[in-house]
N, C-alpha and C positions, 0 to 999 in steps of 0.2 A: 944391591937389591935383587931379589929373586921375584920374577913376575910370572903369574899364571892367571888363568881366567876360567870362569864357568863356561862350559860349552855353549850354553844358550846366549851368553854375552858375545862370544866370538861371532856367532851367526847374526845376531841382532846389530852389532856395530858394523859388521861387514856389509849387511844390507843397507844400513843407514848411509855409510860412506859411498857405496856404489850408487845409491839413489841421488846423492849430491855430487856425483862425478869426482870423488876423491879416492885416495888410496890409503892403505893402512899405515902410511908414514906418519899420520897424525897421532896414532896410538904410540908410536916410538917417541915422538916429540913429547907426549904427555909423560911417558915413562922417564925421559930425561929430566923433565921439569920436576917430577916427584923425587928423583934422585938428588937433584940440586937442593930441594927443600928439606927432605928428611935426612939424607946421608951426608952430603957435602956442606949443607947449611949455608950455601952461597945465594940462595934465593929464599925470600921470606914471603910466602903466599898469604895474602890477607884473607879474612873470614868470608869475604864476598866471592873468593875463588875456591878456597879449600876450607871445609868446616867439618868438625866431628859431628856425627849424627846418631851415635849409639854404640853399643857393644854387644857382642855375642861371645860368651866364654872368654877366651883370652884374645879375641880379635876385636880391635877397635874399628868401627865403621866410619867411613869418611864419604863426603860428597865433594866432588871437584868439578868445576866448570871446565869443559874441554873446548878450547878455541879451535875452530876449523876454518881455513881459508875459503872464501867464497860462500860461506854460510853466515847468515845474519846472527847476531848475538843471541836473540831469543829462540833461534832455531838450533843453536848448538846444544849438544848433549850435556847433561849433568850426570856424571858417572858416580855410582856408588861402588866403593871398594872396601875390602877388609885388609887391615894391616896388623901383622903380628911379628914382632922383632924385625927382621930384614926381609920379610915376605909380604908381597902385595898380591891380592887376588881381585881382579876386576869382576864384578858381579852383575850389574845391570845399569841401565841408564834411562833417562827420560828427557823429553824436550817440552818446551812450552807449546809446540805444535800439537803434541799429544795430550796437552793439558795435564801434565804430570803434577803430582803433589809430593812434597818431600816425605811425608809420613808413609805414603804408599810405596815410594822408592825404597825407603828404609825397611819396610815390611818385606818386600820382595828380596832385598839384599840379605836380610837375615834368613829367609827361606833358602836362598841359594848358597849361603855359606854353610848351612846345615848339610845340604846336599853335597857340597864340594868336600867337606871333611868326613862325609859318610855317616851322618847321624839320621 
């Protein structure tokens, strides 16, 4: 898998992890989990952890629950990413602390994938 991310996502997730005294190792753990699910097929993530939430052009949008040590489940981010073939682009995230709604997360994700691919 090839991973990339929207520049705003990098800053936002970095700020979130710093606020909760965590490092970006959690992002790498998520990447490994997604490889296990999509590529190796050794992990089967259920709909409560990983769910399709829409499409934009040839990119399928997904929402995944990102577990982070030391952070309560309802405080952990739900990350929206785009997947096309063997490429994943992390776009945005929301938490229940921010009172996120899936439809708003998807709308922002679609906006950011447009920016990312230069439209």
